[in-house]
C-alpha positions as protocol buffer text, in pm:
chain_id: "A"
residue {
  index: 1
  type: MET
  ca { x: -1167 y: 1476 z: 1937 }
}
residue {
  index: 2
  type: THR
  ca { x: -1036 y: 1129 z: 1870 }
}
residue {
  index: 3
  type: ILE
  ca { x: -936 y: 1050 z: 1508 }
}
residue {
  index: 4
  type: SER
  ca { x: -1038 y: 701 z: 1392 }
}
residue {
  index: 5
  type: ILE
  ca { x: -795 y: 528 z: 1158 }
}
residue {
  index: 6
  type: ALA
  ca { x: -883 y: 219 z: 950 }
}
residue {
  index: 7
  type: HIS
  ca { x: -612 y: -29 z: 847 }
}
residue {
  index: 8
  type: LEU
  ca { x: -566 y: -383 z: 744 }
}
residue {
  index: 9
  type: GLY
  ca { x: -585 y: -598 z: 1048 }
}
residue {
  index: 10
  type: PRO
  ca { x: -553 y: -773 z: 1281 }
}
residue {
  index: 11
  type: GLN
  ca { x: -296 y: -625 z: 1516 }
}
residue {
  index: 12
  type: GLY
  ca { x: 60 y: -685 z: 1402 }
}
residue {
  index: 13
  type: THR
  ca { x: 27 y: -621 z: 1027 }
}
residue {
  index: 14
  type: ASN
  ca { x: 255 y: -377 z: 847 }
}
residue {
  index: 15
  type: ALA
  ca { x: -48 y: -160 z: 773 }
}
residue {
  index: 16
  type: GLU
  ca { x: -122 y: -141 z: 1150 }
}
residue {
  index: 17
  type: THR
  ca { x: 238 y: -41 z: 1216 }
}
residue {
  index: 18
  type: ALA
  ca { x: 211 y: 228 z: 960 }
}
residue {
  index: 19
  type: ALA
  ca { x: -116 y: 344 z: 1126 }
}
residue {
  index: 20
  type: VAL
  ca { x: 57 y: 344 z: 1470 }
}
residue {
  index: 21
  type: LEU
  ca { x: 347 y: 551 z: 1334 }
}
residue {
  index: 22
  type: TYR
  ca { x: 101 y: 806 z: 1171 }
}
residue {
  index: 23
  type: ALA
  ca { x: -105 y: 822 z: 1486 }
}
residue {
  index: 24
  type: THR
  ca { x: 213 y: 894 z: 1695 }
}
residue {
  index: 25
  type: TRP
  ca { x: 327 y: 1164 z: 1454 }
}
residue {
  index: 26
  type: LEU
  ca { x: -24 y: 1320 z: 1450 }
}
residue {
  index: 27
  type: LYS
  ca { x: -26 y: 1337 z: 1837 }
}
residue {
  index: 28
  type: GLN
  ca { x: 322 y: 1496 z: 1840 }
}
residue {
  index: 29
  type: GLN
  ca { x: 219 y: 1757 z: 1581 }
}
residue {
  index: 30
  type: THR
  ca { x: -137 y: 1836 z: 1690 }
}
residue {
  index: 31
  type: GLY
  ca { x: -203 y: 1673 z: 2026 }
}
residue {
  index: 32
  type: GLN
  ca { x: -493 y: 1471 z: 1877 }
}
residue {
  index: 33
  type: GLU
  ca { x: -556 y: 1121 z: 1999 }
}
residue {
  index: 34
  type: SER
  ca { x: -622 y: 836 z: 1753 }
}
residue {
  index: 35
  type: ALA
  ca { x: -814 y: 511 z: 1770 }
}
residue {
  index: 36
  type: LEU
  ca { x: -704 y: 227 z: 1534 }
}
residue {
  index: 37
  type: CYS
  ca { x: -980 y: 32 z: 1362 }
}
residue {
  index: 38
  type: PRO
  ca { x: -866 y: -297 z: 1199 }
}
residue {
  index: 39
  type: TYR
  ca { x: -1056 y: -424 z: 896 }
}
residue {
  index: 40
  type: PRO
  ca { x: -1033 y: -768 z: 725 }
}
residue {
  index: 41
  type: SER
  ca { x: -914 y: -627 z: 396 }
}
residue {
  index: 42
  type: ILE
  ca { x: -753 y: -320 z: 232 }
}
residue {
  index: 43
  type: ALA
  ca { x: -1068 y: -263 z: 28 }
}
residue {
  index: 44
  type: GLN
  ca { x: -1288 y: -256 z: 337 }
}
residue {
  index: 45
  type: SER
  ca { x: -1053 y: -14 z: 505 }
}
residue {
  index: 46
  type: LEU
  ca { x: -1087 y: 231 z: 213 }
}
residue {
  index: 47
  type: LYS
  ca { x: -1464 y: 184 z: 190 }
}
residue {
  index: 48
  type: ALA
  ca { x: -1497 y: 257 z: 562 }
}
residue {
  index: 49
  type: ALA
  ca { x: -1322 y: 591 z: 508 }
}
residue {
  index: 50
  type: ALA
  ca { x: -1526 y: 672 z: 201 }
}
residue {
  index: 51
  type: LEU
  ca { x: -1852 y: 600 z: 388 }
}
residue {
  index: 52
  type: GLY
  ca { x: -1744 y: 814 z: 687 }
}
residue {
  index: 53
  type: GLU
  ca { x: -1738 y: 517 z: 919 }
}
residue {
  index: 54
  type: VAL
  ca { x: -1380 y: 627 z: 1013 }
}
residue {
  index: 55
  type: ASP
  ca { x: -1189 y: 951 z: 967 }
}
residue {
  index: 56
  type: LEU
  ca { x: -888 y: 808 z: 786 }
}
residue {
  index: 57
  type: ALA
  ca { x: -761 y: 494 z: 624 }
}
residue {
  index: 58
  type: VAL
  ca { x: -386 y: 392 z: 608 }
}
residue {
  index: 59
  type: VAL
  ca { x: -324 y: 153 z: 316 }
}
residue {
  index: 60
  type: PRO
  ca { x: -20 y: 25 z: 127 }
}
residue {
  index: 61
  type: VAL
  ca { x: 10 y: 152 z: -224 }
}
residue {
  index: 62
  type: GLU
  ca { x: 349 y: 45 z: -358 }
}
residue {
  index: 63
  type: ASN
  ca { x: 638 y: -187 z: -262 }
}
residue {
  index: 64
  type: SER
  ca { x: 990 y: -140 z: -381 }
}
residue {
  index: 65
  type: ILE
  ca { x: 1018 y: -511 z: -481 }
}
residue {
  index: 66
  type: GLU
  ca { x: 671 y: -612 z: -599 }
}
residue {
  index: 67
  type: GLY
  ca { x: 543 y: -280 z: -732 }
}
residue {
  index: 68
  type: SER
  ca { x: 190 y: -146 z: -681 }
}
residue {
  index: 69
  type: VAL
  ca { x: -60 y: -291 z: -443 }
}
residue {
  index: 70
  type: THR
  ca { x: -332 y: -337 z: -701 }
}
residue {
  index: 71
  type: THR
  ca { x: -613 y: -379 z: -451 }
}
residue {
  index: 72
  type: THR
  ca { x: -553 y: -24 z: -329 }
}
residue {
  index: 73
  type: LEU
  ca { x: -548 y: 116 z: -674 }
}
residue {
  index: 74
  type: ASP
  ca { x: -852 y: -70 z: -803 }
}
residue {
  index: 75
  type: THR
  ca { x: -1062 y: 21 z: -492 }
}
residue {
  index: 76
  type: LEU
  ca { x: -953 y: 380 z: -500 }
}
residue {
  index: 77
  type: TRP
  ca { x: -1066 y: 406 z: -860 }
}
residue {
  index: 78
  type: GLN
  ca { x: -1409 y: 285 z: -767 }
}
residue {
  index: 79
  type: LEU
  ca { x: -1442 y: 540 z: -480 }
}
residue {
  index: 80
  type: ASP
  ca { x: -1498 y: 901 z: -581 }
}
residue {
  index: 81
  type: LYS
  ca { x: -1452 y: 1090 z: -255 }
}
residue {
  index: 82
  type: LEU
  ca { x: -1121 y: 990 z: -93 }
}
residue {
  index: 83
  type: GLN
  ca { x: -826 y: 1230 z: -97 }
}
residue {
  index: 84
  type: ILE
  ca { x: -466 y: 1158 z: -3 }
}
residue {
  index: 85
  type: GLN
  ca { x: -370 y: 1343 z: 316 }
}
residue {
  index: 86
  type: TRP
  ca { x: -17 y: 1216 z: 358 }
}
residue {
  index: 87
  type: ALA
  ca { x: 224 y: 956 z: 228 }
}
residue {
  index: 88
  type: MET
  ca { x: 462 y: 739 z: 432 }
}
residue {
  index: 89
  type: VAL
  ca { x: 757 y: 518 z: 330 }
}
residue {
  index: 90
  type: LEU
  ca { x: 843 y: 238 z: 567 }
}
residue {
  index: 91
  type: PRO
  ca { x: 1131 y: -8 z: 550 }
}
residue {
  index: 92
  type: ILE
  ca { x: 999 y: -357 z: 579 }
}
residue {
  index: 93
  type: ALA
  ca { x: 1165 y: -665 z: 726 }
}
residue {
  index: 94
  type: HIS
  ca { x: 1009 y: -1013 z: 711 }
}
residue {
  index: 95
  type: ALA
  ca { x: 1069 y: -1301 z: 942 }
}
residue {
  index: 96
  type: LEU
  ca { x: 984 y: -1673 z: 923 }
}
residue {
  index: 97
  type: LEU
  ca { x: 789 y: -1777 z: 1234 }
}
residue {
  index: 98
  type: SER
  ca { x: 757 y: -2146 z: 1319 }
}
residue {
  index: 99
  type: HIS
  ca { x: 771 y: -2401 z: 1600 }
}
residue {
  index: 100
  type: ALA
  ca { x: 1003 y: -2609 z: 1382 }
}
residue {
  index: 101
  type: HIS
  ca { x: 1355 y: -2683 z: 1513 }
}
residue {
  index: 102
  type: GLN
  ca { x: 1503 y: -2660 z: 1164 }
}
residue {
  index: 103
  type: LEU
  ca { x: 1397 y: -2537 z: 821 }
}
residue {
  index: 104
  type: SER
  ca { x: 1376 y: -2893 z: 674 }
}
residue {
  index: 105
  type: ASP
  ca { x: 1079 y: -2964 z: 909 }
}
residue {
  index: 106
  type: ILE
  ca { x: 859 y: -2707 z: 740 }
}
residue {
  index: 107
  type: GLN
  ca { x: 619 y: -2830 z: 471 }
}
residue {
  index: 108
  type: THR
  ca { x: 383 y: -2534 z: 437 }
}
residue {
  index: 109
  type: VAL
  ca { x: 428 y: -2160 z: 463 }
}
residue {
  index: 110
  type: TYR
  ca { x: 140 y: -1909 z: 511 }
}
residue {
  index: 111
  type: SER
  ca { x: 143 y: -1530 z: 452 }
}
residue {
  index: 112
  type: HIS
  ca { x: -2 y: -1244 z: 258 }
}
residue {
  index: 113
  type: PRO
  ca { x: 74 y: -1264 z: -120 }
}
residue {
  index: 114
  type: GLN
  ca { x: 297 y: -950 z: -110 }
}
residue {
  index: 115
  type: ALA
  ca { x: 506 y: -1100 z: 167 }
}
residue {
  index: 116
  type: LEU
  ca { x: 539 y: -1434 z: -12 }
}
residue {
  index: 117
  type: ALA
  ca { x: 649 y: -1254 z: -325 }
}
residue {
  index: 118
  type: GLN
  ca { x: 899 y: -1033 z: -138 }
}
residue {
  index: 119
  type: CYS
  ca { x: 1064 y: -1345 z: 1 }
}
residue {
  index: 120
  type: GLN
  ca { x: 1043 y: -1559 z: -309 }
}
residue {
  index: 121
  type: VAL
  ca { x: 1414 y: -1610 z: -369 }
}
residue {
  index: 122
  type: TRP
  ca { x: 1479 y: -1694 z: -5 }
}
residue {
  index: 123
  type: LEU
  ca { x: 1193 y: -1947 z: -9 }
}
residue {
  index: 124
  type: GLU
  ca { x: 1314 y: -2108 z: -322 }
}
residue {
  index: 125
  type: GLN
  ca { x: 1660 y: -2144 z: -175 }
}
residue {
  index: 126
  type: PHE
  ca { x: 1581 y: -2261 z: 171 }
}
residue {
  index: 127
  type: LEU
  ca { x: 1230 y: -2417 z: 141 }
}
residue {
  index: 128
  type: PRO
  ca { x: 1200 y: -2522 z: -220 }
}
residue {
  index: 129
  type: ALA
  ca { x: 948 y: -2801 z: -155 }
}
residue {
  index: 130
  type: ALA
  ca { x: 722 y: -2607 z: 86 }
}
residue {
  index: 131
  type: GLN
  ca { x: 370 y: -2533 z: -19 }
}
residue {
  index: 132
  type: LEU
  ca { x: 297 y: -2157 z: -16 }
}
residue {
  index: 133
  type: ILE
  ca { x: -53 y: -2054 z: 93 }
}
residue {
  index: 134
  type: SER
  ca { x: -188 y: -1698 z: 73 }
}
residue {
  index: 135
  type: THR
  ca { x: -378 y: -1527 z: 358 }
}
residue {
  index: 136
  type: ASN
  ca { x: -549 y: -1192 z: 392 }
}
residue {
  index: 137
  type: SER
  ca { x: -268 y: -1053 z: 604 }
}
residue {
  index: 138
  type: THR
  ca { x: 66 y: -1147 z: 747 }
}
residue {
  index: 139
  type: THR
  ca { x: -79 y: -1160 z: 1094 }
}
residue {
  index: 140
  type: GLU
  ca { x: -366 y: -1386 z: 989 }
}
residue {
  index: 141
  type: ALA
  ca { x: -104 y: -1634 z: 870 }
}
residue {
  index: 142
  type: LEU
  ca { x: -3 y: -1684 z: 1239 }
}
residue {
  index: 143
  type: GLN
  ca { x: -342 y: -1839 z: 1313 }
}
residue {
  index: 144
  type: HIS
  ca { x: -243 y: -2145 z: 1122 }
}
residue {
  index: 145
  type: LEU
  ca { x: 68 y: -2231 z: 1321 }
}
residue {
  index: 146
  type: ALA
  ca { x: -97 y: -2377 z: 1633 }
}
residue {
  index: 147
  type: GLY
  ca { x: 235 y: -2529 z: 1752 }
}
residue {
  index: 148
  type: ASP
  ca { x: 261 y: -2748 z: 1443 }
}
residue {
  index: 149
  type: PRO
  ca { x: 642 y: -2779 z: 1355 }
}
residue {
  index: 150
  type: SER
  ca { x: 554 y: -2855 z: 987 }
}
residue {
  index: 151
  type: LEU
  ca { x: 401 y: -2508 z: 941 }
}
residue {
  index: 152
  type: GLY
  ca { x: 559 y: -2172 z: 899 }
}
residue {
  index: 153
  type: ALA
  ca { x: 431 y: -1819 z: 849 }
}
residue {
  index: 154
  type: ILE
  ca { x: 594 y: -1501 z: 715 }
}
residue {
  index: 155
  type: ALA
  ca { x: 521 y: -1202 z: 936 }
}
residue {
  index: 156
  type: SER
  ca { x: 715 y: -936 z: 1134 }
}
residue {
  index: 157
  type: GLU
  ca { x: 922 y: -944 z: 1444 }
}
residue {
  index: 158
  type: ARG
  ca { x: 659 y: -734 z: 1610 }
}
residue {
  index: 159
  type: ALA
  ca { x: 387 y: -989 z: 1522 }
}
residue {
  index: 160
  type: ALA
  ca { x: 606 y: -1258 z: 1670 }
}
residue {
  index: 161
  type: GLN
  ca { x: 624 y: -1064 z: 1993 }
}
residue {
  index: 162
  type: LEU
  ca { x: 255 y: -975 z: 2003 }
}
residue {
  index: 163
  type: TYR
  ca { x: 140 y: -1336 z: 1953 }
}
residue {
  index: 164
  type: ASN
  ca { x: 428 y: -1510 z: 2130 }
}
residue {
  index: 165
  type: GLN
  ca { x: 551 y: -1701 z: 1822 }
}
residue {
  index: 166
  type: PRO
  ca { x: 907 y: -1817 z: 1775 }
}
residue {
  index: 167
  type: ILE
  ca { x: 1122 y: -1671 z: 1501 }
}
residue {
  index: 168
  type: LEU
  ca { x: 1318 y: -1926 z: 1299 }
}
residue {
  index: 169
  type: ALA
  ca { x: 1484 y: -1692 z: 1053 }
}
residue {
  index: 170
  type: CYS
  ca { x: 1507 y: -1319 z: 1011 }
}
residue {
  index: 171
  type: PRO
  ca { x: 1527 y: -1114 z: 790 }
}
residue {
  index: 172
  type: ILE
  ca { x: 1420 y: -1326 z: 493 }
}
residue {
  index: 173
  type: ASN
  ca { x: 1314 y: -1064 z: 242 }
}
residue {
  index: 174
  type: ASP
  ca { x: 1511 y: -1092 z: -81 }
}
residue {
  index: 175
  type: HIS
  ca { x: 1628 y: -725 z: -81 }
}
residue {
  index: 176
  type: PRO
  ca { x: 1754 y: -553 z: 231 }
}
residue {
  index: 177
  type: GLU
  ca { x: 1625 y: -218 z: 107 }
}
residue {
  index: 178
  type: ASN
  ca { x: 1269 y: -347 z: 96 }
}
residue {
  index: 179
  type: CYS
  ca { x: 1023 y: -70 z: 169 }
}
residue {
  index: 180
  type: THR
  ca { x: 657 y: 10 z: 120 }
}
residue {
  index: 181
  type: ARG
  ca { x: 475 y: 337 z: 51 }
}
residue {
  index: 182
  type: PHE
  ca { x: 151 y: 391 z: 233 }
}
residue {
  index: 183
  type: TRP
  ca { x: -115 y: 655 z: 175 }
}
residue {
  index: 184
  type: VAL
  ca { x: -325 y: 819 z: 447 }
}
residue {
  index: 185
  type: LEU
  ca { x: -661 y: 891 z: 291 }
}
residue {
  index: 186
  type: GLY
  ca { x: -979 y: 1070 z: 406 }
}
residue {
  index: 187
  type: LEU
  ca { x: -1278 y: 1270 z: 294 }
}
residue {
  index: 188
  type: ARG
  ca { x: -1128 y: 1606 z: 374 }
}
residue {
  index: 189
  type: PRO
  ca { x: -955 y: 1796 z: 82 }
}
residue {
  index: 190
  type: SER
  ca { x: -587 y: 1718 z: 45 }
}
residue {
  index: 191
  type: PRO
  ca { x: -363 y: 1960 z: 229 }
}
residue {
  index: 192
  type: GLY
  ca { x: -132 y: 2017 z: -61 }
}
residue {
  index: 193
  type: GLY
  ca { x: 237 y: 1925 z: -108 }
}
residue {
  index: 194
  type: ARG
  ca { x: 504 y: 1836 z: -359 }
}
residue {
  index: 195
  type: HIS
  ca { x: 334 y: 1520 z: -480 }
}
residue {
  index: 196
  type: THR
  ca { x: 12 y: 1484 z: -675 }
}
residue {
  index: 197
  type: SER
  ca { x: -157 y: 1153 z: -764 }
}
residue {
  index: 198
  type: LEU
  ca { x: -431 y: 1104 z: -1024 }
}
residue {
  index: 199
  type: ALA
  ca { x: -580 y: 841 z: -1254 }
}
residue {
  index: 200
  type: PHE
  ca { x: -752 y: 857 z: -1587 }
}
residue {
  index: 201
  type: SER
  ca { x: -919 y: 638 z: -1850 }
}
residue {
  index: 202
  type: VAL
  ca { x: -895 y: 702 z: -2221 }
}
residue {
  index: 203
  type: PRO
  ca { x: -1125 y: 623 z: -2511 }
}
residue {
  index: 204
  type: ALA
  ca { x: -1069 y: 269 z: -2631 }
}
residue {
  index: 205
  type: ASN
  ca { x: -916 y: 197 z: -2977 }
}
residue {
  index: 206
  type: VAL
  ca { x: -832 y: 561 z: -3048 }
}
residue {
  index: 207
  type: PRO
  ca { x: -488 y: 640 z: -3198 }
}
residue {
  index: 208
  type: GLY
  ca { x: -280 y: 848 z: -2962 }
}
residue {
  index: 209
  type: ALA
  ca { x: -519 y: 790 z: -2671 }
}
residue {
  index: 210
  type: LEU
  ca { x: -232 y: 765 z: -2416 }
}
residue {
  index: 211
  type: VAL
  ca { x: 17 y: 986 z: -2598 }
}
residue {
  index: 212
  type: ASN
  ca { x: -205 y: 1295 z: -2578 }
}
residue {
  index: 213
  type: PRO
  ca { x: -243 y: 1306 z: -2197 }
}
residue {
  index: 214
  type: LEU
  ca { x: 128 y: 1233 z: -2149 }
}
residue {
  index: 215
  type: GLN
  ca { x: 214 y: 1514 z: -2398 }
}
residue {
  index: 216
  type: VAL
  ca { x: 15 y: 1757 z: -2185 }
}
residue {
  index: 217
  type: ILE
  ca { x: 240 y: 1672 z: -1893 }
}
residue {
  index: 218
  type: ALA
  ca { x: 563 y: 1674 z: -2101 }
}
residue {
  index: 219
  type: ASP
  ca { x: 485 y: 2014 z: -2267 }
}
residue {
  index: 220
  type: ARG
  ca { x: 475 y: 2174 z: -1923 }
}
residue {
  index: 221
  type: LYS
  ca { x: 795 y: 2005 z: -1813 }
}
residue {
  index: 222
  type: ILE
  ca { x: 617 y: 1843 z: -1517 }
}
residue {
  index: 223
  type: ASN
  ca { x: 814 y: 1550 z: -1366 }
}
residue {
  index: 224
  type: LEU
  ca { x: 611 y: 1231 z: -1395 }
}
residue {
  index: 225
  type: SER
  ca { x: 752 y: 999 z: -1129 }
}
residue {
  index: 226
  type: ARG
  ca { x: 523 y: 701 z: -1187 }
}
residue {
  index: 227
  type: ILE
  ca { x: 273 y: 564 z: -1438 }
}
residue {
  index: 228
  type: GLU
  ca { x: 95 y: 232 z: -1415 }
}
residue {
  index: 229
  type: SER
  ca { x: -186 y: 75 z: -1608 }
}
residue {
  index: 230
  type: ARG
  ca { x: -472 y: -127 z: -1462 }
}
residue {
  index: 231
  type: PRO
  ca { x: -752 y: -307 z: -1654 }
}
residue {
  index: 232
  type: THR
  ca { x: -1077 y: -125 z: -1648 }
}
residue {
  index: 233
  type: LYS
  ca { x: -1253 y: -464 z: -1609 }
}
residue {
  index: 234
  type: ARG
  ca { x: -1484 y: -365 z: -1895 }
}
residue {
  index: 235
  type: SER
  ca { x: -1312 y: -545 z: -2177 }
}
residue {
  index: 236
  type: LEU
  ca { x: -978 y: -705 z: -2264 }
}
residue {
  index: 237
  type: GLY
  ca { x: -722 y: -443 z: -2364 }
}
residue {
  index: 238
  type: ASP
  ca { x: -910 y: -159 z: -2199 }
}
residue {
  index: 239
  type: TYR
  ca { x: -695 y: 18 z: -1945 }
}
residue {
  index: 240
  type: LEU
  ca { x: -688 y: 307 z: -1701 }
}
residue {
  index: 241
  type: PHE
  ca { x: -369 y: 476 z: -1585 }
}
residue {
  index: 242
  type: PHE
  ca { x: -241 y: 587 z: -1241 }
}
residue {
  index: 243
  type: VAL
  ca { x: 6 y: 871 z: -1246 }
}
residue {
  index: 244
  type: ASP
  ca { x: 223 y: 1043 z: -982 }
}
residue {
  index: 245
  type: LEU
  ca { x: 348 y: 1398 z: -1046 }
}
residue {
  index: 246
  type: GLU
  ca { x: 615 y: 1584 z: -851 }
}
residue {
  index: 247
  type: ALA
  ca { x: 423 y: 1909 z: -821 }
}
residue {
  index: 248
  type: ASP
  ca { x: 136 y: 2068 z: -625 }
}
residue {
  index: 249
  type: ALA
  ca { x: -202 y: 2071 z: -798 }
}
residue {
  index: 250
  type: SER
  ca { x: -259 y: 2429 z: -668 }
}
residue {
  index: 251
  type: LEU
  ca { x: 19 y: 2565 z: -893 }
}
residue {
  index: 252
  type: PRO
  ca { x: -108 y: 2744 z: -1208 }
}
residue {
  index: 253
  type: THR
  ca { x: 93 y: 2512 z: -1436 }
}
residue {
  index: 254
  type: ILE
  ca { x: -64 y: 2202 z: -1284 }
}
residue {
  index: 255
  type: LYS
  ca { x: -412 y: 2354 z: -1284 }
}
residue {
  index: 256
  type: SER
  ca { x: -388 y: 2420 z: -1659 }
}
residue {
  index: 257
  type: ALA
  ca { x: -246 y: 2079 z: -1713 }
}
residue {
  index: 258
  type: LEU
  ca { x: -535 y: 1913 z: -1534 }
}
residue {
  index: 259
  type: ALA
  ca { x: -783 y: 2128 z: -1729 }
}
residue {
  index: 260
  type: GLU
  ca { x: -630 y: 2010 z: -2060 }
}
residue {
  index: 261
  type: LEU
  ca { x: -606 y: 1652 z: -1937 }
}
residue {
  index: 262
  type: ALA
  ca { x: -983 y: 1654 z: -1893 }
}
residue {
  index: 263
  type: ASP
  ca { x: -1016 y: 1720 z: -2265 }
}
residue {
  index: 264
  type: HIS
  ca { x: -800 y: 1417 z: -2358 }
}
residue {
  index: 265
  type: THR
  ca { x: -934 y: 1163 z: -2108 }
}
residue {
  index: 266
  type: GLU
  ca { x: -1256 y: 976 z: -2072 }
}
residue {
  index: 267
  type: THR
  ca { x: -1255 y: 1000 z: -1690 }
}
residue {
  index: 268
  type: LEU
  ca { x: -1007 y: 1195 z: -1478 }
}
residue {
  index: 269
  type: LYS
  ca { x: -979 y: 1152 z: -1101 }
}
residue {
  index: 270
  type: VAL
  ca { x: -737 y: 1364 z: -897 }
}
residue {
  index: 271
  type: PHE
  ca { x: -664 y: 1207 z: -555 }
}
residue {
  index: 272
  type: GLY
  ca { x: -492 y: 1518 z: -423 }
}
residue {
  index: 273
  type: SER
  ca { x: -159 y: 1675 z: -344 }
}
residue {
  index: 274
  type: TYR
  ca { x: 35 y: 1581 z: -36 }
}
residue {
  index: 275
  type: SER
  ca { x: 369 y: 1558 z: 142 }
}
residue {
  index: 276
  type: VAL
  ca { x: 571 y: 1257 z: 263 }
}
residue {
  index: 277
  type: LEU
  ca { x: 626 y: 1208 z: 634 }
}
residue {
  index: 278
  type: PRO
  ca { x: 987 y: 1163 z: 755 }
}
residue {
  index: 279
  type: LYS
  ca { x: 1107 y: 809 z: 699 }
}
residue {
  index: 280
  type: PRO
  ca { x: 1164 y: 590 z: 1004 }
}
residue {
  index: 281
  type: ASP
  ca { x: 1528 y: 499 z: 1063 }
}
residue {
  index: 282
  type: GLN
  ca { x: 1475 y: 128 z: 1102 }
}
residue {
  index: 283
  type: ALA
  ca { x: 1265 y: -138 z: 937 }
}
residue {
  index: 284
  type: VAL
  ca { x: 921 y: -154 z: 1083 }
}
residue {
  index: 285
  type: THR
  ca { x: 851 y: -459 z: 1287 }
}
residue {
  index: 286
  type: GLY
  ca { x: 473 y: -463 z: 1234 }
}
């Protein structure tokens, strides 16, 4: 049986590289073959998995420089069925691709918003006058180059090789330890592991609405490794919260915590417990 894996396309994106690495690991562990399925957006990748069009989706969830990938969180909240199977942490290195002979020739730079943000300081220092234009993916940015020396794109070394585009500078990300966490999600129940992710909304304009759920976690001495708010999109000041716990949801302590959390939240969604795959030694080039 071949496992179909959705990811942000086209070929050469960081999400595709993460999907390739997961597919390679899966074959080594189980012997199963995988087929990669590129989608135009992160949201479409997740929806394809939720609808059963593919078996899994590999999506970015958090970057060490820019924080959470909000599209992933917002879409996951809207979908009720997806469960996290694995997490992956990949080092990321960005390159400036251009047919220009020198940096001063470049007037416009294209890339995904996350990549532009992760290279913001470098861009301000070396291309302060360049216009920055967002694209759906780092690889899509390459479509704009067309041999024009006044244009540049931020993508990976792997993308440069795949599409035969020259690299003018690399690496250009502001922090050498730049890395992104990816989730592998599917309809099957989570396998369990040391990490549990969930999200909840709380009643609006109620005193202690957020304190009460957090107290449930604190009282049981459960390590909360991340909490982030996102607007519910219902009204201004109305938020939902994404939480990562360092514990398996199958443990009695976590089970009782989740049961009590349900009493203190408006909506509670548990995305599952999972483990993190071994981290690659070098920055991904995709």
